[in-house]
RODO-2510 file (C-alpha; in nm, 4 decimals, decimal comma):
residues 306
     n   res          X          Y          Z
     1     x     9,1601    12,9013     8,0199
     2     x     9,4392    13,0085     8,2532
     3     x     9,4476    13,3806     8,3173
     4     x     9,7904    13,5409     8,2766
     5     x     9,6541    13,8562     8,4403
     6     x     9,5571    13,6762     8,7597
     7     x     9,4430    13,8615     9,0666
     8     x     9,6383    13,8054     9,3912
     9     x     9,6078    13,4474     9,5103
    10     x     9,5796    13,3551     9,8786
    11     x     9,5373    12,9959     9,9908
    12     x     9,2419    12,9725    10,2311
    13     x     9,1773    12,7200    10,5049
    14     x     8,9042    12,4721    10,4095
    15     x     8,7899    12,2715    10,7119
    16     x     8,6782    11,9677    10,5170
    17     x     8,9565    11,9705    10,2580
    18     x     9,0485    11,6193    10,1500
    19     x     9,4011    11,5155    10,0593
    20     x     9,4547    11,6705     9,7171
    21     x     9,7238    11,7429     9,4627
    22     x     9,7472    12,1046     9,3552
    23     x     9,7122    12,2125     8,9952
    24     x     9,7515    12,5455     8,8171
    25     x     9,5183    12,8228     8,9291
    26     x     9,6780    13,0838     8,7033
    27     x     9,9929    13,1624     8,5093
    28     x    10,1931    13,4839     8,5454
    29     x    10,4153    13,5249     8,2415
    30     x    10,7529    13,6898     8,2983
    31     x    10,8182    14,0111     8,1080
    32     x    11,1499    14,1726     8,0117
    33     x    11,2442    14,4747     8,2212
    34     x    11,5482    14,6281     8,3917
    35     x    11,6419    14,7401     8,7401
    36     x    11,9356    14,8880     8,9274
    37     x    12,1851    15,0473     8,6872
    38     x    12,0310    14,8879     8,3804
    39     x    12,0477    14,5193     8,4749
    40     x    11,8258    14,3286     8,2311
    41     x    11,5927    14,0701     8,3791
    42     x    11,2531    13,9012     8,3513
    43     x    10,9852    13,9758     8,6126
    44     x    10,6812    13,7575     8,6784
    45     x    10,5451    13,8163     9,0290
    46     x    10,5479    14,1896     9,0955
    47     x    10,5265    14,2986     8,7324
    48     x    10,2069    14,4719     8,8477
    49     x    10,0713    14,5323     9,1958
    50     x     9,7949    14,2754     9,1392
    51     x    10,0429    14,0004     9,0505
    52     x    10,1500    13,8799     9,3925
    53     x    10,1193    13,5476     9,5752
    54     x    10,0969    13,6344     9,9456
    55     x    10,3526    13,6392    10,1125
    56     x    10,5625    13,6573     9,7921
    57     x    10,5851    14,0035     9,6379
    58     x    10,8186    13,9706     9,3408
    59     x    11,0290    13,7218     9,1457
    60     x    11,3017    13,8342     8,9058
    61     x    11,5047    13,6015     8,6848
    62     x    11,8261    13,7401     8,5408
    63     x    12,0496    13,5587     8,2951
    64     x    12,2831    13,6756     8,0217
    65     x    12,6271    13,6231     7,8692
    66     x    12,6484    13,9902     7,7712
    67     x    12,8234    14,2018     8,0399
    68     x    12,6486    14,5141     7,9093
    69     x    12,3267    14,3628     8,0483
    70     x    12,4576    14,3379     8,4064
    71     x    12,7834    14,5290     8,4541
    72     x    12,6135    14,8294     8,6213
    73     x    12,4776    14,6071     8,8964
    74     x    12,2676    14,7518     9,1766
    75     x    12,4398    15,0586     9,3306
    76     x    12,3510    15,1612     9,6911
    77     x    11,9744    15,1646     9,7445
    78     x    11,7344    15,1337    10,0407
    79     x    11,4748    14,8765    10,1474
    80     x    11,2216    14,8606    10,4283
    81     x    10,9497    14,6193    10,5353
    82     x    11,0322    14,2886    10,3635
    83     x    11,2999    14,0292    10,2844
    84     x    11,5067    13,9774     9,9702
    85     x    11,6450    13,6407     9,8666
    86     x    11,9092    13,6331     9,5935
    87     x    11,9962    13,2912     9,4510
    88     x    12,2999    13,2903     9,2229
    89     x    12,3262    13,0215     8,9567
    90     x    12,6227    13,1609     8,7606
    91     x    12,8499    13,4572     8,8189
    92     x    12,9878    13,6540     9,1108
    93     x    12,8158    13,9414     9,2926
    94     x    12,9480    14,1409     9,5891
    95     x    12,7159    14,2665     9,8635
    96     x    12,7899    14,5636    10,0922
    97     x    12,5534    14,7384    10,3331
    98     x    12,5391    15,0216    10,5863
    99     x    12,5910    14,7756    10,8747
   100     x    12,9392    14,6900    10,7489
   101     x    12,8466    14,3531    10,6031
   102     x    13,0423    14,2447    10,2985
   103     x    12,9607    13,9212    10,1196
   104     x    13,0519    13,7453     9,7979
   105     x    12,7666    13,5666     9,6257
   106     x    12,9139    13,2951     9,4042
   107     x    12,7534    13,0164     9,1947
   108     x    12,5036    12,8131     9,3951
   109     x    12,5025    13,0571     9,6874
   110     x    12,2135    13,2437     9,8480
   111     x    12,1904    13,5859    10,0118
   112     x    11,8976    13,6110    10,2566
   113     x    11,8445    13,9677    10,3726
   114     x    11,5784    14,0966    10,6091
   115     x    11,5416    14,4685    10,5433
   116     x    11,3205    14,5210    10,8483
   117     x    11,3129    14,8875    10,9498
   118     x    11,5759    14,9746    10,6939
   119     x    11,8896    14,8747    10,5100
   120     x    12,0998    15,0489    10,2471
   121     x    12,3016    14,8077    10,0378
   122     x    12,4600    14,7462     9,6995
   123     x    12,5040    14,4391     9,4810
   124     x    12,7797    14,4775     9,2248
   125     x    12,9166    14,2256     8,9725
   126     x    13,2712    14,1082     9,0344
   127     x    13,3281    14,0067     8,6718
   128     x    13,3728    14,1922     8,3470
   129     x    13,2631    13,9068     8,1208
   130     x    13,1005    13,5648     8,1351
   131     x    12,7553    13,4502     8,2360
   132     x    12,5529    13,6076     8,5169
   133     x    12,2385    13,4158     8,6081
   134     x    12,0089    13,3821     8,9062
   135     x    11,6933    13,4921     9,0852
   136     x    11,5820    13,7544     9,3312
   137     x    11,2712    13,6908     9,5373
   138     x    11,0939    13,9418     9,7629
   139     x    10,9028    13,8049    10,0640
   140     x    10,6734    14,0292    10,2664
   141     x    10,6986    14,0708    10,6440
   142     x    10,3982    14,0956    10,8773
   143     x    10,3323    14,4391    11,0264
   144     x    10,4726    14,3305    11,3631
   145     x    10,8121    14,2610    11,2007
   146     x    10,8430    14,5402    10,9470
   147     x    11,0350    14,7655    11,1857
   148     x    11,2661    14,5064    11,3409
   149     x    11,6435    14,5495    11,2964
   150     x    11,7855    14,4555    10,9580
   151     x    11,9811    14,1316    10,9259
   152     x    12,1872    13,9720    10,6527
   153     x    12,3049    13,6185    10,5850
   154     x    12,5366    13,4922    10,3118
   155     x    12,4918    13,1171    10,2504
   156     x    12,7583    12,9504    10,0332
   157     x    12,6630    12,6657     9,8021
   158     x    12,8353    12,4079    10,0232
   159     x    12,5990    12,4941    10,3102
   160     x    12,2847    12,4213    10,1075
   161     x    12,1904    12,0503    10,1187
   162     x    12,1241    11,8574     9,7995
   163     x    11,8834    11,5628     9,8121
   164     x    11,9127    11,2916     9,5486
   165     x    11,5899    11,1516     9,4073
   166     x    11,5195    10,9043     9,1287
   167     x    11,5781    11,0967     8,8092
   168     x    11,6998    11,4192     8,9673
   169     x    11,8032    11,6288     9,2659
   170     x    11,6418    11,8759     9,5047
   171     x    11,8396    12,1686     9,6439
   172     x    11,6824    12,2586     9,9796
   173     x    11,7274    12,6332    10,0360
   174     x    11,4441    12,6830    10,2852
   175     x    11,1953    12,4558    10,4559
   176     x    11,2116    12,0783    10,4865
   177     x    11,2339    11,8134    10,2155
   178     x    11,0750    11,4771    10,2952
   179     x    11,2305    11,2044    10,0826
   180     x    11,4322    10,8971    10,1731
   181     x    11,5822    11,1278    10,4336
   182     x    11,4313    11,4369    10,5953
   183     x    11,6481    11,7349    10,5035
   184     x    11,6026    12,0884    10,6346
   185     x    11,7545    12,3825    10,4520
   186     x    11,9659    12,6553    10,6149
   187     x    11,6674    12,8919    10,6357
   188     x    11,3907    12,7983    10,8803
   189     x    11,1968    12,9410    11,1736
   190     x    11,0567    13,2449    10,9907
   191     x    10,7009    13,3688    11,0410
   192     x    10,6135    13,3108    10,6748
   193     x    10,7483    12,9523    10,6952
   194     x    10,9000    12,9650    10,3444
   195     x    10,9753    12,6557    10,1419
   196     x    11,2257    12,7086     9,8583
   197     x    11,3418    12,4130     9,6476
   198     x    11,5467    12,4123     9,3271
   199     x    11,4425    12,0870     9,1594
   200     x    11,6439    11,9340     8,8733
   201     x    11,4586    11,6587     8,6822
   202     x    11,5496    11,4318     8,3935
   203     x    11,2940    11,4031     8,1142
   204     x    10,9819    11,2057     8,2138
   205     x    11,0709    11,2165     8,5841
   206     x    10,7787    11,2770     8,8206
   207     x    10,8396    11,4812     9,1373
   208     x    10,5832    11,4781     9,4179
   209     x    10,6083    11,6493     9,7554
   210     x    10,3747    11,7519    10,0333
   211     x    10,2824    12,1169    10,0926
   212     x    10,1070    12,2739    10,3890
   213     x     9,7465    12,3011    10,2727
   214     x     9,7007    12,6556    10,4064
   215     x    10,0137    12,7932    10,2375
   216     x    10,0285    12,9772     9,9074
   217     x    10,2535    12,8149     9,6482
   218     x    10,3864    12,8579     9,2965
   219     x    10,6416    12,6971     9,0649
   220     x    10,8701    12,8497     8,8024
   221     x    11,0395    12,6382     8,5327
   222     x    11,3524    12,8143     8,4101
   223     x    11,4926    12,5275     8,2036
   224     x    11,2898    12,2705     8,0144
   225     x    10,9166    12,2378     8,0729
   226     x    10,6839    12,0718     8,3242
   227     x    10,3311    11,9467     8,3632
   228     x    10,1696    12,0477     8,6914
   229     x     9,8921    11,8637     8,8713
   230     x     9,7344    11,5190     8,9043
   231     x     9,8267    11,2695     8,6337
   232     x     9,4793    11,2646     8,4811
   233     x     9,4399    11,6435     8,4645
   234     x     9,7911    11,7913     8,4530
   235     x     9,8448    12,1240     8,2776
   236     x    10,1612    12,2363     8,0998
   237     x    10,3380    12,5375     8,2503
   238     x    10,5124    12,7624     7,9974
   239     x    10,8839    12,8124     8,0507
   240     x    10,9830    13,1300     8,2387
   241     x    10,6369    13,1776     8,3877
   242     x    10,5131    13,1521     8,7451
   243     x    10,2483    12,8858     8,7867
   244     x    10,0283    12,9780     9,0843
   245     x     9,8906    12,6639     9,2478
   246     x     9,5413    12,5846     9,3698
   247     x     9,4867    12,4888     9,7362
   248     x     9,5901    12,1371     9,8298
   249     x     9,8479    11,9496    10,0301
   250     x    10,0808    11,8159     9,7607
   251     x    10,2497    11,9261     9,4398
   252     x    10,3148    11,6955     9,1433
   253     x    10,5463    11,7880     8,8571
   254     x    10,6358    11,5836     8,5482
   255     x    10,9356    11,6918     8,3421
   256     x    10,8568    11,7047     7,9689
   257     x    11,2278    11,7591     7,8989
   258     x    11,5371    11,7863     8,1157
   259     x    11,4074    12,0546     8,3495
   260     x    11,4983    12,2840     8,6370
   261     x    11,2142    12,4353     8,8356
   262     x    11,1907    12,6294     9,1585
   263     x    10,9118    12,5412     9,3998
   264     x    10,8057    12,8085     9,6501
   265     x    10,5470    12,8034     9,9263
   266     x    10,4781    13,0211    10,2282
   267     x    10,2265    13,1147    10,4951
   268     x    10,0027    13,4034    10,3800
   269     x    10,0180    13,7194    10,5910
   270     x     9,6704    13,8426    10,4925
   271     x     9,7460    14,2100    10,5579
   272     x     9,7155    14,5176    10,3351
   273     x    10,0179    14,5792    10,1127
   274     x    10,1271    14,9330    10,0297
   275     x    10,4372    14,9478     9,8120
   276     x    10,6393    15,2251     9,6574
   277     x    10,9610    15,1094     9,4933
   278     x    11,1899    14,9572     9,7579
   279     x    10,9502    15,0165    10,0502
   280     x    10,6719    14,7710    10,1384
   281     x    10,4458    14,8649    10,4292
   282     x    10,0784    14,8380    10,5282
   283     x     9,9612    15,1976    10,4855
   284     x    10,0351    15,5028    10,2740
   285     x    10,1362    15,6918    10,5888
   286     x    10,4040    15,4324    10,6624
   287     x    10,5354    15,4608    10,3053
   288     x    10,5591    15,8381    10,3381
   289     x    10,7464    15,7917    10,6683
   290     x    10,9913    15,5538    10,5016
   291     x    11,0578    15,8048    10,2226
   292     x    11,1074    16,0830    10,4790
   293     x    11,3411    15,8645    10,6871
   294     x    11,5498    15,7819    10,3805
   295     x    11,5742    16,1472    10,2796
   296     x    11,6834    16,2609    10,6269
   297     x    11,9271    15,9712    10,6738
   298     x    11,7467    15,7894    10,9546
   299     x    11,5857    15,5019    10,7616
   300     x    11,8556    15,2534    10,8537
   301     x    11,9273    15,3819    11,2035
   302     x    11,5982    15,4771    11,3732
   303     x    11,3194    15,2389    11,4698
   304     x    10,9934    15,4308    11,4668
   305     x    10,6540    15,3295    11,6007
   306     x    10,4183    15,3694    11,3109
***
């Protein structure tokens, strides 16, 4: 039986590993919660400290037609030690930060922010009604990069390539898609080597793609439903749940209905994780320093040697 209370999963190198298709190691169900100024969402990864998939720390799905569920947005707040990736499906969100960056996140767009040593930013809805829907993903940084300067990138939908496949499409946000053509997304060259696909499949379509065998990976079906794994032993992934994958060098998905699913993979960091709210470091001492820096106003301006 799949364990919805799975312990952290880290793909390990196996010297003699044969070519293999990954299947489900565990399922992390998403649970309703809220964040910011009352924004309602569903959280799978990160719902508890044990529910992480190194290097991924948290995955939130938000989606509602009711403005009361999102209108408060995310007023100014700090981060340190990791990256946030916001992928907007519907709606309009405005980003501002202490570095003077201002960006408009519109349908299909992505905001990729490296908090590094510190950033203070806000994300506020630019609509009073209508649908707001999307994801926010947190990706850890290795200790050597946690105190690097913060950076921000706003990627409009038109800058994200879309690959056409038989029975569907693959939106390539990060990493490289190998199909009829090799397509690399706008995000590459990071230490964690993230792969981030948004895959749209017609019913009964089978999607297969290679994955680096030593990388952690999971999938999340947010529309429809999929089977995950080899044809003779595939398991059904519940909708709105993160399916953590076993080691292997390929993923196979079969759509049981018209389906949209995100596929994520990344290189494990294999370092201790100490988190308190918006700060993710390696030790308790570093967390306490981050809190002190935020209180005295130096979090986003001073690079300290921990």
